[in-house]
TIRO-2110 file (N, C-alpha, C; in Angstrom, 1 decimal):
// TIRO-2110
68.7, 168.3, -15.0, N, 1, A
68.1, 166.8, -15.1, CA, 1, A
67.0, 166.8, -14.2, C, 1, A
65.8, 166.6, -14.2, N, 2, A
64.6, 166.2, -13.5, CA, 2, A
64.3, 164.4, -12.5, C, 2, A
64.4, 164.8, -11.4, N, 3, A
64.2, 163.6, -11.1, CA, 3, A
63.6, 162.1, -12.3, C, 3, A
62.8, 162.9, -12.9, N, 4, A
62.1, 162.0, -14.0, CA, 4, A
63.0, 161.0, -14.3, C, 4, A
63.2, 162.3, -15.5, N, 5, A
64.4, 161.8, -16.5, CA, 5, A
65.8, 161.1, -15.9, C, 5, A
65.7, 162.0, -14.4, N, 6, A
66.9, 160.2, -13.7, CA, 6, A
66.5, 158.7, -14.1, C, 6, A
65.3, 158.4, -13.5, N, 7, A
65.5, 157.6, -12.8, CA, 7, A
64.4, 156.7, -14.5, C, 7, A
64.5, 157.5, -15.7, N, 8, A
64.7, 156.4, -17.1, CA, 8, A
66.0, 156.3, -16.9, C, 8, A
67.0, 157.2, -16.9, N, 9, A
68.0, 156.8, -17.9, CA, 9, A
68.8, 155.4, -16.6, C, 9, A
68.3, 155.5, -15.3, N, 10, A
68.8, 154.7, -15.1, CA, 10, A
67.6, 153.2, -15.2, C, 10, A
67.0, 153.3, -14.7, N, 11, A
65.8, 152.5, -15.7, CA, 11, A
66.1, 151.8, -16.8, C, 11, A
66.8, 152.3, -17.6, N, 12, A
66.9, 152.1, -18.9, CA, 12, A
68.3, 151.5, -18.8, C, 12, A
69.1, 151.5, -17.8, N, 13, A
70.9, 151.2, -17.9, CA, 13, A
71.1, 150.5, -18.5, C, 13, A
71.6, 150.0, -19.3, N, 14, A
72.2, 150.2, -20.2, CA, 14, A
73.3, 148.4, -20.1, C, 14, A
73.6, 148.2, -18.5, N, 15, A
74.4, 147.8, -18.7, CA, 15, A
73.7, 146.7, -17.2, C, 15, A
74.1, 145.1, -17.3, N, 16, A
73.6, 144.4, -16.2, CA, 16, A
74.8, 144.7, -15.5, C, 16, A
74.5, 145.5, -14.0, N, 17, A
75.1, 145.5, -12.9, CA, 17, A
74.1, 144.5, -11.9, C, 17, A
74.9, 144.4, -10.7, N, 18, A
74.0, 143.7, -9.6, CA, 18, A
73.8, 144.5, -8.5, C, 18, A
74.1, 145.8, -8.4, N, 19, A
73.3, 146.6, -7.7, CA, 19, A
74.4, 148.2, -8.2, C, 19, A
73.6, 149.3, -7.7, N, 20, A
74.0, 150.7, -7.9, CA, 20, A
73.7, 151.7, -7.1, C, 20, A
74.2, 152.2, -6.2, N, 21, A
73.8, 153.5, -5.6, CA, 21, A
73.8, 155.4, -6.6, C, 21, A
73.4, 155.5, -6.7, N, 22, A
72.5, 157.2, -8.0, CA, 22, A
72.7, 158.2, -6.7, C, 22, A
73.7, 159.4, -6.8, N, 23, A
72.9, 160.2, -5.8, CA, 23, A
73.6, 162.3, -6.5, C, 23, A
73.0, 162.1, -6.9, N, 24, A
72.7, 163.9, -7.3, CA, 24, A
72.8, 164.9, -6.3, C, 24, A
73.7, 166.3, -6.4, N, 25, A
73.6, 166.7, -5.4, CA, 25, A
74.3, 168.4, -5.9, C, 25, A
73.0, 169.3, -5.6, N, 26, A
73.2, 170.3, -6.2, CA, 26, A
73.4, 171.3, -5.0, C, 26, A
74.9, 171.6, -5.3, N, 27, A
75.4, 172.5, -4.0, CA, 27, A
75.5, 171.6, -3.3, C, 27, A
73.9, 171.8, -1.6, N, 28, A
74.4, 171.5, -0.6, CA, 28, A
73.7, 170.3, -0.4, C, 28, A
72.3, 170.3, -0.7, N, 29, A
71.2, 169.7, -1.1, CA, 29, A
71.4, 168.4, -1.8, C, 29, A
71.2, 167.0, -1.5, N, 30, A
70.4, 166.1, -2.7, CA, 30, A
69.3, 165.7, -3.2, C, 30, A
69.2, 166.2, -4.7, N, 31, A
68.0, 166.0, -5.1, CA, 31, A
67.5, 165.0, -5.9, C, 31, A
68.4, 164.1, -5.4, N, 32, A
68.1, 162.7, -6.6, CA, 32, A
69.0, 161.0, -5.2, C, 32, A
68.1, 160.1, -4.5, N, 33, A
68.6, 159.6, -3.7, CA, 33, A
68.3, 158.0, -4.7, C, 33, A
68.7, 157.0, -4.9, N, 34, A
68.0, 155.9, -5.3, CA, 34, A
69.4, 154.9, -4.8, C, 34, A
68.5, 153.6, -4.5, N, 35, A
69.2, 152.3, -5.3, CA, 35, A
68.9, 151.3, -6.1, C, 35, A
69.9, 150.3, -6.6, N, 36, A
69.4, 149.9, -7.6, CA, 36, A
70.2, 148.1, -7.4, C, 36, A
68.7, 147.5, -7.5, N, 37, A
69.3, 145.8, -7.1, CA, 37, A
69.2, 145.2, -5.8, C, 37, A
70.2, 144.4, -5.5, N, 38, A
70.2, 144.0, -5.0, CA, 38, A
71.3, 143.9, -3.8, C, 38, A
72.2, 143.9, -2.2, N, 39, A
73.3, 144.5, -1.8, CA, 39, A
73.3, 142.6, -1.6, C, 39, A
72.1, 141.5, -1.1, N, 40, A
72.2, 140.7, -1.5, CA, 40, A
71.4, 139.5, -2.2, C, 40, A
71.8, 139.1, -3.5, N, 41, A
71.5, 138.5, -4.7, CA, 41, A
69.6, 137.5, -3.9, C, 41, A
71.5, 136.7, -3.3, N, 42, A
70.2, 135.2, -3.4, CA, 42, A
68.7, 135.7, -1.9, C, 42, A
70.1, 135.9, -1.7, N, 43, A
68.4, 136.4, -0.2, CA, 43, A
67.6, 137.8, -0.5, C, 43, A
67.6, 138.7, -1.6, N, 44, A
66.7, 139.4, -2.5, CA, 44, A
67.0, 140.8, -1.0, C, 44, A
68.1, 141.2, -0.5, N, 45, A
68.0, 142.2, -0.2, CA, 45, A
68.7, 143.8, -1.0, C, 45, A
67.7, 144.3, -1.1, N, 46, A
67.2, 145.6, -1.6, CA, 46, A
68.7, 146.4, -1.2, C, 46, A
68.8, 147.0, -2.3, N, 47, A
70.3, 147.9, -1.5, CA, 47, A
69.4, 149.2, -1.2, C, 47, A
70.1, 150.2, 0.0, N, 48, A
69.4, 151.1, -0.1, CA, 48, A
70.6, 152.4, -0.5, C, 48, A
70.2, 153.0, -0.8, N, 49, A
71.4, 154.3, -0.8, CA, 49, A
71.5, 154.7, 0.6, C, 49, A
71.1, 155.1, 1.8, N, 50, A
71.1, 155.5, 2.7, CA, 50, A
71.8, 155.0, 3.5, C, 50, A
71.8, 153.6, 4.2, N, 51, A
73.1, 152.4, 4.1, CA, 51, A
73.8, 151.5, 4.2, C, 51, A
73.5, 151.0, 2.7, N, 52, A
74.2, 150.4, 2.0, CA, 52, A
76.2, 151.5, 2.1, C, 52, A
77.2, 150.0, 2.3, N, 53, A
77.9, 150.7, 1.9, CA, 53, A
78.8, 150.0, 1.3, C, 53, A
79.2, 150.9, 0.0, N, 54, A
79.8, 150.7, -1.0, CA, 54, A
82.0, 150.1, -1.1, C, 54, A
82.5, 149.6, -1.3, N, 55, A
83.9, 149.7, -0.9, CA, 55, A
84.8, 150.9, -1.9, C, 55, A
85.6, 151.7, -1.9, N, 56, A
86.4, 152.4, -2.9, CA, 56, A
86.7, 151.2, -3.6, C, 56, A
86.2, 151.7, -4.9, N, 57, A
87.7, 150.9, -6.1, CA, 57, A
88.5, 152.0, -6.6, C, 57, A
88.9, 151.2, -8.0, N, 58, A
89.8, 152.3, -9.1, CA, 58, A
89.1, 153.9, -8.7, C, 58, A
87.9, 154.0, -8.8, N, 59, A
86.7, 155.8, -9.2, CA, 59, A
88.1, 156.4, -8.0, C, 59, A
88.4, 155.9, -6.5, N, 60, A
89.2, 156.5, -6.2, CA, 60, A
90.9, 156.9, -6.1, C, 60, A
91.0, 156.7, -7.8, N, 61, A
92.2, 157.0, -8.3, CA, 61, A
91.9, 158.4, -8.9, C, 61, A
90.6, 158.0, -9.9, N, 62, A
90.2, 159.3, -10.8, CA, 62, A
89.8, 160.5, -9.2, C, 62, A
89.4, 160.4, -8.7, N, 63, A
89.1, 162.0, -7.5, CA, 63, A
90.7, 162.5, -7.0, C, 63, A
91.5, 161.1, -7.1, N, 64, A
92.9, 161.6, -6.3, CA, 64, A
93.9, 161.6, -7.4, C, 64, A
93.7, 161.5, -8.2, N, 65, A
93.8, 162.8, -9.7, CA, 65, A
93.7, 163.4, -9.8, C, 65, A
92.7, 164.3, -9.7, N, 66, A
91.6, 165.4, -10.4, CA, 66, A
92.3, 166.4, -8.7, C, 66, A
92.5, 165.7, -7.7, N, 67, A
92.7, 166.9, -6.7, CA, 67, A
93.9, 167.1, -6.8, C, 67, A
94.7, 166.5, -6.9, N, 68, A
96.4, 166.4, -7.3, CA, 68, A
96.7, 167.8, -8.6, C, 68, A
95.6, 167.7, -9.6, N, 69, A
95.5, 168.1, -10.6, CA, 69, A
95.3, 169.9, -10.5, C, 69, A
94.1, 170.0, -9.2, N, 70, A
93.7, 171.5, -8.9, CA, 70, A
94.4, 171.7, -7.8, C, 70, A
95.2, 171.0, -7.1, N, 71, A
96.5, 171.5, -6.4, CA, 71, A
98.1, 172.6, -7.4, C, 71, A
97.7, 171.2, -8.7, N, 72, A
98.6, 172.2, -9.7, CA, 72, A
98.7, 173.3, -10.2, C, 72, A
97.9, 173.1, -10.8, N, 73, A
96.7, 174.0, -11.3, CA, 73, A
96.6, 175.8, -10.3, C, 73, A
96.4, 175.3, -9.2, N, 74, A
96.4, 176.5, -8.3, CA, 74, A
97.9, 177.0, -7.6, C, 74, A
98.9, 175.9, -8.0, N, 75, A
100.3, 176.5, -7.9, CA, 75, A
101.1, 176.2, -7.1, C, 75, A
100.0, 175.0, -5.7, N, 76, A
100.8, 174.2, -4.7, CA, 76, A
100.6, 173.1, -4.8, C, 76, A
101.2, 173.0, -5.6, N, 77, A
101.7, 171.0, -6.0, CA, 77, A
102.8, 170.7, -7.3, C, 77, A
103.6, 171.1, -6.9, N, 78, A
104.7, 171.2, -8.0, CA, 78, A
105.0, 169.6, -8.1, C, 78, A
104.5, 168.9, -9.5, N, 79, A
104.5, 167.1, -9.7, CA, 79, A
106.0, 167.0, -10.1, C, 79, A
107.5, 168.0, -9.7, N, 80, A
108.4, 167.4, -9.9, CA, 80, A
108.9, 167.4, -8.8, C, 80, A
108.7, 167.8, -8.2, N, 81, A
109.4, 167.8, -6.7, CA, 81, A
109.2, 166.8, -6.0, C, 81, A
110.3, 166.0, -5.6, N, 82, A
110.3, 165.1, -4.6, CA, 82, A
109.2, 164.9, -3.4, C, 82, A
108.3, 164.0, -3.4, N, 83, A
106.7, 163.3, -2.8, CA, 83, A
107.1, 164.5, -1.6, C, 83, A
108.3, 163.2, -0.9, N, 84, A
108.8, 163.8, 0.2, CA, 84, A
108.4, 164.9, 0.7, C, 84, A
108.5, 166.3, 0.3, N, 85, A
107.9, 167.8, 0.3, CA, 85, A
106.8, 167.3, 1.1, C, 85, A
105.9, 166.9, 0.3, N, 86, A
104.9, 167.2, 0.9, CA, 86, A
104.2, 165.7, 2.0, C, 86, A
105.0, 165.0, 2.7, N, 87, A
104.7, 164.0, 3.2, CA, 87, A
104.5, 164.1, 5.2, C, 87, A
END
């Protein structure tokens, strides 16, 4: 995707959100970074992708699950083993 395509996508984003930060990375370099909406709506403080921090939510469960399943695929983790084996 080009930066223009990314900007168009997010400018036409169909859901109503208060704020969001988009960051796309290719290899080790950021190719697009932009904040949308307001960190503080009442005071109209915009989201800054460089400084705004977001609390991790349910998305962290997905990252954990993917990491665990990658370890299973590599034979480094046994889903049937006692969890204390890995702690």
